[in-house]
mmCIF file of the C-alpha atoms, coordinates in Angstrom:
data_MODEL
# 
_entry.id   MODEL 
# 
loop_
_atom_site.group_PDB 
_atom_site.id 
_atom_site.type_symbol 
_atom_site.label_atom_id 
_atom_site.label_alt_id 
_atom_site.label_comp_id 
_atom_site.label_asym_id 
_atom_site.label_entity_id 
_atom_site.label_seq_id 
_atom_site.pdbx_PDB_ins_code 
_atom_site.Cartn_x 
_atom_site.Cartn_y 
_atom_site.Cartn_z 
_atom_site.occupancy 
_atom_site.B_iso_or_equiv 
_atom_site.pdbx_formal_charge 
_atom_site.auth_seq_id 
_atom_site.auth_comp_id 
_atom_site.auth_asym_id 
_atom_site.auth_atom_id 
_atom_site.pdbx_PDB_model_num 
ATOM 1   C CA . MET A 1 1   ? 7.694   -35.501 -7.574  1.00 0.00 ? 1   MET A CA 1 
ATOM 2   C CA . THR A 1 2   ? 7.651   -34.149 -11.494 1.00 0.00 ? 2   THR A CA 1 
ATOM 3   C CA . VAL A 1 3   ? 3.946   -33.903 -11.519 1.00 0.00 ? 3   VAL A CA 1 
ATOM 4   C CA . PRO A 1 4   ? 4.023   -31.179 -9.095  1.00 0.00 ? 4   PRO A CA 1 
ATOM 5   C CA . VAL A 1 5   ? 7.122   -29.151 -11.436 1.00 0.00 ? 5   VAL A CA 1 
ATOM 6   C CA . VAL A 1 6   ? 5.220   -29.443 -14.488 1.00 0.00 ? 6   VAL A CA 1 
ATOM 7   C CA . VAL A 1 7   ? 2.039   -28.207 -12.664 1.00 0.00 ? 7   VAL A CA 1 
ATOM 8   C CA . ALA A 1 8   ? 3.617   -25.120 -11.426 1.00 0.00 ? 8   ALA A CA 1 
ATOM 9   C CA . LEU A 1 9   ? 5.411   -24.136 -14.496 1.00 0.00 ? 9   LEU A CA 1 
ATOM 10  C CA . LEU A 1 10  ? 2.367   -24.071 -16.441 1.00 0.00 ? 10  LEU A CA 1 
ATOM 11  C CA . ILE A 1 11  ? 0.643   -22.188 -13.454 1.00 0.00 ? 11  ILE A CA 1 
ATOM 12  C CA . ILE A 1 12  ? 3.734   -19.460 -13.859 1.00 0.00 ? 12  ILE A CA 1 
ATOM 13  C CA . ILE A 1 13  ? 3.028   -19.538 -18.391 1.00 0.00 ? 13  ILE A CA 1 
ATOM 14  C CA . GLN A 1 14  ? -0.376  -18.982 -17.044 1.00 0.00 ? 14  GLN A CA 1 
ATOM 15  C CA . PHE A 1 15  ? -0.404  -15.998 -15.179 1.00 0.00 ? 15  PHE A CA 1 
ATOM 16  C CA . SER A 1 16  ? 2.951   -14.679 -17.316 1.00 0.00 ? 16  SER A CA 1 
ATOM 17  C CA . LEU A 1 17  ? 1.239   -14.059 -20.295 1.00 0.00 ? 17  LEU A CA 1 
ATOM 18  C CA . ARG A 1 18  ? -1.031  -10.784 -21.140 1.00 0.00 ? 18  ARG A CA 1 
ATOM 19  C CA . ASP A 1 19  ? -4.032  -12.249 -23.008 1.00 0.00 ? 19  ASP A CA 1 
ATOM 20  C CA . VAL A 1 20  ? -4.353  -15.248 -20.985 1.00 0.00 ? 20  VAL A CA 1 
ATOM 21  C CA . GLY A 1 21  ? -7.484  -15.794 -23.465 1.00 0.00 ? 21  GLY A CA 1 
ATOM 22  C CA . GLU A 1 22  ? -5.272  -17.535 -25.712 1.00 0.00 ? 22  GLU A CA 1 
ATOM 23  C CA . LEU A 1 23  ? -4.441  -20.394 -23.366 1.00 0.00 ? 23  LEU A CA 1 
ATOM 24  C CA . ALA A 1 24  ? -5.170  -23.530 -23.760 1.00 0.00 ? 24  ALA A CA 1 
ATOM 25  C CA . ALA A 1 25  ? -6.722  -25.066 -20.567 1.00 0.00 ? 25  ALA A CA 1 
ATOM 26  C CA . LEU A 1 26  ? -4.174  -26.613 -17.714 1.00 0.00 ? 26  LEU A CA 1 
ATOM 27  C CA . PRO A 1 27  ? -4.053  -30.779 -18.092 1.00 0.00 ? 27  PRO A CA 1 
ATOM 28  C CA . SER A 1 28  ? -6.912  -31.957 -15.904 1.00 0.00 ? 28  SER A CA 1 
ATOM 29  C CA . LEU A 1 29  ? -4.327  -34.225 -13.930 1.00 0.00 ? 29  LEU A CA 1 
ATOM 30  C CA . GLY A 1 30  ? -7.156  -37.569 -13.386 1.00 0.00 ? 30  GLY A CA 1 
ATOM 31  C CA . GLN A 1 31  ? -9.828  -34.434 -12.366 1.00 0.00 ? 31  GLN A CA 1 
ATOM 32  C CA . ARG A 1 32  ? -12.740 -33.701 -15.042 1.00 0.00 ? 32  ARG A CA 1 
ATOM 33  C CA . THR A 1 33  ? -11.844 -30.214 -16.607 1.00 0.00 ? 33  THR A CA 1 
ATOM 34  C CA . LEU A 1 34  ? -14.291 -27.213 -16.018 1.00 0.00 ? 34  LEU A CA 1 
ATOM 35  C CA . PRO A 1 35  ? -15.160 -25.156 -18.456 1.00 0.00 ? 35  PRO A CA 1 
ATOM 36  C CA . VAL A 1 36  ? -13.321 -21.205 -18.967 1.00 0.00 ? 36  VAL A CA 1 
ATOM 37  C CA . LEU A 1 37  ? -15.235 -19.386 -16.905 1.00 0.00 ? 37  LEU A CA 1 
ATOM 38  C CA . ASP A 1 38  ? -14.986 -15.428 -17.856 1.00 0.00 ? 38  ASP A CA 1 
ATOM 39  C CA . VAL A 1 39  ? -14.051 -12.838 -15.626 1.00 0.00 ? 39  VAL A CA 1 
ATOM 40  C CA . GLU A 1 40  ? -13.693 -9.145  -15.624 1.00 0.00 ? 40  GLU A CA 1 
ATOM 41  C CA . THR A 1 41  ? -10.884 -7.375  -14.514 1.00 0.00 ? 41  THR A CA 1 
ATOM 42  C CA . PRO A 1 42  ? -10.231 -3.712  -13.895 1.00 0.00 ? 42  PRO A CA 1 
ATOM 43  C CA . ALA A 1 43  ? -6.972  -1.887  -15.616 1.00 0.00 ? 43  ALA A CA 1 
ATOM 44  C CA . VAL A 1 44  ? -4.256  -1.433  -12.530 1.00 0.00 ? 44  VAL A CA 1 
ATOM 45  C CA . THR A 1 45  ? -1.063  -0.174  -12.233 1.00 0.00 ? 45  THR A CA 1 
ATOM 46  C CA . PRO A 1 46  ? 1.750   -2.185  -12.909 1.00 0.00 ? 46  PRO A CA 1 
ATOM 47  C CA . GLU A 1 47  ? 2.631   -1.923  -9.102  1.00 0.00 ? 47  GLU A CA 1 
ATOM 48  C CA . VAL A 1 48  ? -0.950  -3.327  -8.546  1.00 0.00 ? 48  VAL A CA 1 
ATOM 49  C CA . GLU A 1 49  ? -0.208  -5.872  -11.755 1.00 0.00 ? 49  GLU A CA 1 
ATOM 50  C CA . ALA A 1 50  ? 2.933   -7.070  -9.960  1.00 0.00 ? 50  ALA A CA 1 
ATOM 51  C CA . ALA A 1 51  ? 1.508   -7.655  -6.907  1.00 0.00 ? 51  ALA A CA 1 
ATOM 52  C CA . CYS A 1 52  ? -1.778  -9.415  -7.723  1.00 0.00 ? 52  CYS A CA 1 
ATOM 53  C CA . THR A 1 53  ? 0.381   -11.494 -10.099 1.00 0.00 ? 53  THR A CA 1 
ATOM 54  C CA . SER A 1 54  ? 2.566   -12.222 -6.741  1.00 0.00 ? 54  SER A CA 1 
ATOM 55  C CA . LEU A 1 55  ? -1.022  -13.031 -4.641  1.00 0.00 ? 55  LEU A CA 1 
ATOM 56  C CA . ILE A 1 56  ? -2.466  -15.238 -7.712  1.00 0.00 ? 56  ILE A CA 1 
ATOM 57  C CA . THR A 1 57  ? 0.850   -17.680 -8.502  1.00 0.00 ? 57  THR A CA 1 
ATOM 58  C CA . ALA A 1 58  ? 0.959   -17.884 -4.465  1.00 0.00 ? 58  ALA A CA 1 
ATOM 59  C CA . LEU A 1 59  ? -2.806  -19.866 -4.665  1.00 0.00 ? 59  LEU A CA 1 
ATOM 60  C CA . PRO A 1 60  ? -3.572  -23.330 -4.010  1.00 0.00 ? 60  PRO A CA 1 
ATOM 61  C CA . LEU A 1 61  ? -4.478  -25.692 -6.950  1.00 0.00 ? 61  LEU A CA 1 
ATOM 62  C CA . SER A 1 62  ? -7.823  -26.745 -4.640  1.00 0.00 ? 62  SER A CA 1 
ATOM 63  C CA . LEU A 1 63  ? -9.608  -24.407 -2.421  1.00 0.00 ? 63  LEU A CA 1 
ATOM 64  C CA . ASP A 1 64  ? -11.768 -26.244 0.435   1.00 0.00 ? 64  ASP A CA 1 
ATOM 65  C CA . GLY A 1 65  ? -12.428 -29.371 -1.868  1.00 0.00 ? 65  GLY A CA 1 
ATOM 66  C CA . LEU A 1 66  ? -13.077 -27.154 -5.108  1.00 0.00 ? 66  LEU A CA 1 
ATOM 67  C CA . PRO A 1 67  ? -10.681 -27.701 -8.166  1.00 0.00 ? 67  PRO A CA 1 
ATOM 68  C CA . SER A 1 68  ? -9.240  -24.665 -10.270 1.00 0.00 ? 68  SER A CA 1 
ATOM 69  C CA . ARG A 1 69  ? -10.400 -23.695 -12.829 1.00 0.00 ? 69  ARG A CA 1 
ATOM 70  C CA . PRO A 1 70  ? -9.285  -21.894 -16.353 1.00 0.00 ? 70  PRO A CA 1 
ATOM 71  C CA . VAL A 1 71  ? -9.744  -17.985 -16.332 1.00 0.00 ? 71  VAL A CA 1 
ATOM 72  C CA . ARG A 1 72  ? -10.344 -15.828 -19.353 1.00 0.00 ? 72  ARG A CA 1 
ATOM 73  C CA . SER A 1 73  ? -9.541  -12.462 -17.907 1.00 0.00 ? 73  SER A CA 1 
ATOM 74  C CA . THR A 1 74  ? -7.229  -8.989  -19.861 1.00 0.00 ? 74  THR A CA 1 
ATOM 75  C CA . LEU A 1 75  ? -4.884  -9.542  -17.206 1.00 0.00 ? 75  LEU A CA 1 
ATOM 76  C CA . PRO A 1 76  ? -3.528  -12.249 -14.488 1.00 0.00 ? 76  PRO A CA 1 
ATOM 77  C CA . THR A 1 77  ? -5.526  -11.061 -11.896 1.00 0.00 ? 77  THR A CA 1 
ATOM 78  C CA . ALA A 1 78  ? -8.054  -13.744 -11.074 1.00 0.00 ? 78  ALA A CA 1 
ATOM 79  C CA . TYR A 1 79  ? -8.304  -16.870 -10.365 1.00 0.00 ? 79  TYR A CA 1 
ATOM 80  C CA . ALA A 1 80  ? -11.371 -19.131 -9.692  1.00 0.00 ? 80  ALA A CA 1 
ATOM 81  C CA . TRP A 1 81  ? -12.409 -23.126 -8.030  1.00 0.00 ? 81  TRP A CA 1 
ATOM 82  C CA . GLY A 1 82  ? -15.077 -25.328 -8.552  1.00 0.00 ? 82  GLY A CA 1 
ATOM 83  C CA . GLU A 1 83  ? -18.228 -25.945 -10.547 1.00 0.00 ? 83  GLU A CA 1 
ATOM 84  C CA . ASP A 1 84  ? -20.239 -22.925 -8.638  1.00 0.00 ? 84  ASP A CA 1 
ATOM 85  C CA . PRO A 1 85  ? -17.146 -20.599 -8.899  1.00 0.00 ? 85  PRO A CA 1 
ATOM 86  C CA . THR A 1 86  ? -15.611 -19.614 -6.250  1.00 0.00 ? 86  THR A CA 1 
ATOM 87  C CA . VAL A 1 87  ? -13.477 -16.392 -7.864  1.00 0.00 ? 87  VAL A CA 1 
ATOM 88  C CA . LEU A 1 88  ? -10.949 -14.280 -6.953  1.00 0.00 ? 88  LEU A CA 1 
ATOM 89  C CA . ARG A 1 89  ? -10.025 -10.721 -8.204  1.00 0.00 ? 89  ARG A CA 1 
ATOM 90  C CA . CYS A 1 90  ? -7.692  -8.984  -7.321  1.00 0.00 ? 90  CYS A CA 1 
ATOM 91  C CA . GLY A 1 91  ? -6.710  -5.265  -7.970  1.00 0.00 ? 91  GLY A CA 1 
ATOM 92  C CA . VAL A 1 92  ? -10.428 -4.222  -7.806  1.00 0.00 ? 92  VAL A CA 1 
ATOM 93  C CA . PRO A 1 93  ? -11.916 -0.832  -6.689  1.00 0.00 ? 93  PRO A CA 1 
ATOM 94  C CA . ARG A 1 94  ? -13.261 -0.317  -3.441  1.00 0.00 ? 94  ARG A CA 1 
ATOM 95  C CA . PRO A 1 95  ? -16.819 -1.063  -2.680  1.00 0.00 ? 95  PRO A CA 1 
ATOM 96  C CA . PRO A 1 96  ? -19.217 1.723   -2.961  1.00 0.00 ? 96  PRO A CA 1 
ATOM 97  C CA . ALA A 1 97  ? -20.731 0.207   0.074   1.00 0.00 ? 97  ALA A CA 1 
ATOM 98  C CA . TYR A 1 98  ? -17.880 -0.135  2.143   1.00 0.00 ? 98  TYR A CA 1 
ATOM 99  C CA . GLN A 1 99  ? -18.482 3.007   4.106   1.00 0.00 ? 99  GLN A CA 1 
ATOM 100 C CA . ARG A 1 100 ? -17.336 4.480   7.606   1.00 0.00 ? 100 ARG A CA 1 
ATOM 101 C CA . GLY A 1 101 ? -19.839 2.269   10.278  1.00 0.00 ? 101 GLY A CA 1 
ATOM 102 C CA . VAL A 1 102 ? -19.884 -0.567  7.894   1.00 0.00 ? 102 VAL A CA 1 
ATOM 103 C CA . SER A 1 103 ? -19.594 -4.015  9.543   1.00 0.00 ? 103 SER A CA 1 
ATOM 104 C CA . THR A 1 104 ? -16.518 -5.778  8.543   1.00 0.00 ? 104 THR A CA 1 
ATOM 105 C CA . LEU A 1 105 ? -15.271 -9.190  9.360   1.00 0.00 ? 105 LEU A CA 1 
ATOM 106 C CA . ALA A 1 106 ? -11.670 -10.980 10.857  1.00 0.00 ? 106 ALA A CA 1 
ATOM 107 C CA . ILE A 1 107 ? -10.315 -13.618 9.621   1.00 0.00 ? 107 ILE A CA 1 
ATOM 108 C CA . SER A 1 108 ? -6.366  -14.279 10.320  1.00 0.00 ? 108 SER A CA 1 
ATOM 109 C CA . GLU A 1 109 ? -5.445  -11.383 10.075  1.00 0.00 ? 109 GLU A CA 1 
ATOM 110 C CA . VAL A 1 110 ? -7.211  -10.006 6.934   1.00 0.00 ? 110 VAL A CA 1 
ATOM 111 C CA . GLU A 1 111 ? -10.118 -7.485  7.672   1.00 0.00 ? 111 GLU A CA 1 
ATOM 112 C CA . TRP A 1 112 ? -13.071 -8.440  4.992   1.00 0.00 ? 112 TRP A CA 1 
ATOM 113 C CA . PHE A 1 113 ? -15.627 -6.573  3.829   1.00 0.00 ? 113 PHE A CA 1 
ATOM 114 C CA . PHE A 1 114 ? -18.917 -8.414  3.156   1.00 0.00 ? 114 PHE A CA 1 
ATOM 115 C CA . GLU A 1 115 ? -22.202 -8.349  0.913   1.00 0.00 ? 115 GLU A CA 1 
ATOM 116 C CA . THR A 1 116 ? -24.842 -10.863 0.452   1.00 0.00 ? 116 THR A CA 1 
ATOM 117 C CA . ALA A 1 117 ? -26.931 -11.607 -2.480  1.00 0.00 ? 117 ALA A CA 1 
ATOM 118 C CA . ALA A 1 118 ? -29.066 -14.595 -3.374  1.00 0.00 ? 118 ALA A CA 1 
ATOM 119 C CA . ALA A 1 119 ? -25.872 -16.535 -5.508  1.00 0.00 ? 119 ALA A CA 1 
ATOM 120 C CA . GLY A 1 120 ? -23.361 -15.550 -3.210  1.00 0.00 ? 120 GLY A CA 1 
ATOM 121 C CA . THR A 1 121 ? -21.281 -13.198 -0.864  1.00 0.00 ? 121 THR A CA 1 
ATOM 122 C CA . THR A 1 122 ? -18.396 -11.084 -1.838  1.00 0.00 ? 122 THR A CA 1 
ATOM 123 C CA . TYR A 1 123 ? -15.717 -10.487 -0.035  1.00 0.00 ? 123 TYR A CA 1 
ATOM 124 C CA . THR A 1 124 ? -13.654 -7.615  0.344   1.00 0.00 ? 124 THR A CA 1 
ATOM 125 C CA . ALA A 1 125 ? -10.258 -7.523  1.362   1.00 0.00 ? 125 ALA A CA 1 
ATOM 126 C CA . VAL A 1 126 ? -9.712  -3.922  2.311   1.00 0.00 ? 126 VAL A CA 1 
ATOM 127 C CA . ASP A 1 127 ? -6.482  -3.928  4.660   1.00 0.00 ? 127 ASP A CA 1 
ATOM 128 C CA . ARG A 1 128 ? -4.257  -4.553  2.303   1.00 0.00 ? 128 ARG A CA 1 
ATOM 129 C CA . GLY A 1 129 ? -4.054  -1.150  -0.188  1.00 0.00 ? 129 GLY A CA 1 
ATOM 130 C CA . ILE A 1 130 ? -5.032  -3.452  -3.077  1.00 0.00 ? 130 ILE A CA 1 
ATOM 131 C CA . TYR A 1 131 ? -8.666  -4.119  -2.550  1.00 0.00 ? 131 TYR A CA 1 
ATOM 132 C CA . ILE A 1 132 ? -9.056  -8.137  -3.146  1.00 0.00 ? 132 ILE A CA 1 
ATOM 133 C CA . GLU A 1 133 ? -12.729 -9.364  -3.797  1.00 0.00 ? 133 GLU A CA 1 
ATOM 134 C CA . VAL A 1 134 ? -13.351 -13.122 -2.811  1.00 0.00 ? 134 VAL A CA 1 
ATOM 135 C CA . PHE A 1 135 ? -16.688 -14.262 -4.832  1.00 0.00 ? 135 PHE A CA 1 
ATOM 136 C CA . VAL A 1 136 ? -17.937 -17.857 -3.418  1.00 0.00 ? 136 VAL A CA 1 
ATOM 137 C CA . ALA A 1 137 ? -21.211 -19.108 -4.080  1.00 0.00 ? 137 ALA A CA 1 
ATOM 138 C CA . SER A 1 138 ? -23.756 -20.096 -1.369  1.00 0.00 ? 138 SER A CA 1 
ATOM 139 C CA . SER A 1 139 ? -23.274 -23.826 -1.902  1.00 0.00 ? 139 SER A CA 1 
ATOM 140 C CA . ALA A 1 140 ? -19.709 -23.086 -0.505  1.00 0.00 ? 140 ALA A CA 1 
ATOM 141 C CA . ASP A 1 141 ? -18.669 -22.282 2.601   1.00 0.00 ? 141 ASP A CA 1 
ATOM 142 C CA . GLY A 1 142 ? -17.186 -18.528 3.117   1.00 0.00 ? 142 GLY A CA 1 
ATOM 143 C CA . GLY A 1 143 ? -15.547 -18.985 6.344   1.00 0.00 ? 143 GLY A CA 1 
ATOM 144 C CA . ALA A 1 144 ? -13.838 -21.846 5.709   1.00 0.00 ? 144 ALA A CA 1 
ATOM 145 C CA . VAL A 1 145 ? -12.723 -20.225 2.330   1.00 0.00 ? 145 VAL A CA 1 
ATOM 146 C CA . LEU A 1 146 ? -11.301 -17.129 4.034   1.00 0.00 ? 146 LEU A CA 1 
ATOM 147 C CA . ALA A 1 147 ? -9.574  -19.057 6.434   1.00 0.00 ? 147 ALA A CA 1 
ATOM 148 C CA . ILE A 1 148 ? -7.898  -20.497 3.695   1.00 0.00 ? 148 ILE A CA 1 
ATOM 149 C CA . LEU A 1 149 ? -7.124  -17.745 1.595   1.00 0.00 ? 149 LEU A CA 1 
ATOM 150 C CA . ALA A 1 150 ? -6.301  -15.050 4.589   1.00 0.00 ? 150 ALA A CA 1 
ATOM 151 C CA . PRO A 1 151 ? -2.638  -16.627 5.301   1.00 0.00 ? 151 PRO A CA 1 
ATOM 152 C CA . LEU A 1 152 ? -1.808  -16.032 1.561   1.00 0.00 ? 152 LEU A CA 1 
ATOM 153 C CA . ILE A 1 153 ? -2.938  -12.819 1.478   1.00 0.00 ? 153 ILE A CA 1 
ATOM 154 C CA . THR A 1 154 ? -0.882  -11.914 4.637   1.00 0.00 ? 154 THR A CA 1 
ATOM 155 C CA . ALA A 1 155 ? 2.098   -13.766 3.177   1.00 0.00 ? 155 ALA A CA 1 
ATOM 156 C CA . SER A 1 156 ? 1.813   -11.452 -0.190  1.00 0.00 ? 156 SER A CA 1 
ATOM 157 C CA . LEU A 1 157 ? 0.948   -8.044  0.701   1.00 0.00 ? 157 LEU A CA 1 
ATOM 158 C CA . PRO A 1 158 ? 1.796   -5.975  3.438   1.00 0.00 ? 158 PRO A CA 1 
ATOM 159 C CA . TYR A 1 159 ? -1.065  -5.153  6.134   1.00 0.00 ? 159 TYR A CA 1 
ATOM 160 C CA . VAL A 1 160 ? -2.472  -0.992  5.405   1.00 0.00 ? 160 VAL A CA 1 
ATOM 161 C CA . ALA A 1 161 ? -4.999  0.602   7.659   1.00 0.00 ? 161 ALA A CA 1 
ATOM 162 C CA . PRO A 1 162 ? -8.447  0.411   5.796   1.00 0.00 ? 162 PRO A CA 1 
ATOM 163 C CA . THR A 1 163 ? -9.747  3.481   4.332   1.00 0.00 ? 163 THR A CA 1 
ATOM 164 C CA . PRO A 1 164 ? -13.515 3.527   4.099   1.00 0.00 ? 164 PRO A CA 1 
ATOM 165 C CA . GLY A 1 165 ? -15.769 5.908   1.907   1.00 0.00 ? 165 GLY A CA 1 
# 
């Protein structure tokens, strides 16, 4: 019972610090520790940062079998899992390719715009008023990842009609 409480406190502390670069990695709790991942996070308003922090603190320690890993970023608006990392960034700009008429994907009440590349697929939630980007490496199951994340997103951020460019 005390281990989950300690882990929750470590996560809260991790995301309450403005300079997460000074944060030591979380204890492995029996798992092999993955190296720190540098993640670029865009500047956001205090309101967006607060909303994103609310989402980040609700994210699971394990995602479709991928363990979480420490992230170094300028803001607490990013999270990662796995060796070939699945990376969530909250508060990103609207993707330039997200234009009227492009295809989107609806999973568990979240509308996703997606762009595929050799390394993996970048999915962006476009119906929350705040864009949430999830990069899923080609070695992971994007559908399973989105199915896990979508309910957490809907619980943290209200629906806002999408506005493609």
